[in-house]
N, C-alpha and C positions, 0 to 999 in steps of 0.2 A: 583509733583516731588519737586518742591520747600518745599513745605509743609513736606514731608516726610523728605526733606534731610536738611532744613535749617530752617525754622521756629519750627519745633517742638523741638529744642533745646534753650528755651527761658531763661533757667538757668540752672547751675550745678547740675547735677545728684547726685553728693554725693561731701562731703570734698574733694577728692582727685581728682575725673574725672568728667568733665564737660558732656561728651558724651561718654559714656564707649560703647555704640554700635557700635561704628565708632573709637574709641581710641584704644580700647582692641579686635577689629576685626582681624580675620586670614587674612592671605595674600590672601586666595582663595574670602574671603568674599567681602575684597577690591576691588578685581578685579571684581567681579560680581556688586559691586556698581557704580563703573566707568563704567562698561558696560552700565548698565541702564540709568545714566546719559548721555551717549554719545546716546543712543539712541533716548533719548528725546533732546537733542540740536542740533543734528544735522539736523534733517527737520524743526525746529524752524529757525536755521540760514539759512538753505536753503530758506526757504520762507521771510524772511525778511532781507536778506543782499544781495543787488544785486550783490555785489563782490564776496561773496562768492560762489552764485549760478553760477557765471560765471567758477568759478576755479573749481567748480564741473563739470560743462560741457565741460570744456577744458581737464580734467582728465578723462572725458566720466564715470562718477559717477553719482549716486544718493545716497542721506542719508542713503537708506536700504541697499547700498553696503558694508556700513562700521558699521558692527554689534557688533563688538569687538574691545578693544583695539589692540589684533592682526591685524586688519584690516588697522589701520590709516597708516601705511605705504604705502598706496595704497595711498593716499591724499598727493598733493605736499604743502611743507612747506610754511609757508606765511611770506616774508619779510618785515622790515620796509620800504624797498625800492619800494617795490608792494605796500605797505599802499601809501606811499608819492606819488606816478606817481596816485593812485587813488584820493587822495585828489585836487592834481593839476588840476584834469581833472573833478574832481565835488566838486569844493567849496561851502561851508567852510568845509562840515563834510566828505568828501569824501563817499562810500557807504559801507565800512566794519563793521560797526558798524549797529546793529538791532534796533536801536533806529531811527525813523522816526520824522517828524516834529511832525505830530498829538500827538505821545506819548510823544514826549518832551515837548510838550504844557502842555498835560494833567498829566505828573508826572515829568518832571524835576527836577533836585534837584540841579548838579553841573557840571562843565565844567572842564576837567584836561586834559593839552596840555603836549605832550612831549615837550623837548626843542629845538630840532630844531639841534643840535651841530652836528650830523652826516648826519642829512637828512632833508627834510622839515620836519617842527613841524607836528604832528597829534593829532588832537584833539579827545576826547571822551567824548560823552554825556552820564552823569548816570542819572537814576531814585530816588524816593526816596526808591523803594524796592532795587537798588543795596545798598543804605546807611543802609538799616535794615540790610540786608545778611552781608557786612561788619563789620557793631558793634557787631553784633555775632560770625562772625569769629575770630575776632580780641581780642574779650571776651574770646573767649574759647582760643586763643594763648596766651596770657597775663596768663589767668588761669592756662594754661599748664606749664608757666615758674614761677607758685608760688604766684602770685600775686591774692589779694582778697580783697572784697569790703573793703572799707574803708582806704584800703593801698594807700601809694602813689609810683607811679614809674619815675625815669627817662627816657626819649626815646630819645637816643641818635641819633636823624636824624636832620639834617638841614629842615630849614622853607624852603620848596617848593613845588610845584605841585605833588610831588609823593603820590600817592593814598593812600600809607599805613599811612603815617603821617596826613592824615584826616580822616581816618577809626577808629584809636585811641583816 
């Protein structure tokens, strides 16, 4: 799935578009792509995140019960307060991310944390794969804005732990 939708776009396809197969896709094709990604993501999340596995069980659902975007309202929305309670109960990382200690040791890249202004800070461990995918999606975003190789751009974001800043 990652190769098909992420890594396959290593460079722009044309002077105007990075990934025309996605950027020019019909609404129906976009929905099909989203459904395909959902079908891959939910079983992975169920298997690797105790937090989300518990949410599935509490909702009396299995990943296969959510086959399309239209099925998503069956699944309860996750709040930052739930995540903060999870961190408090399972320090220091909580169980909401699918990155376990073994994965972190093997492929860890960087830790980002929310500020904790309105709830307990929530930390996220990201892998080298996340860095690769962020670089590609940020390159696509900048390309869509007209930025090309060799040009300079001013990023109007303050220096903070927000992941967008680090991805560009």
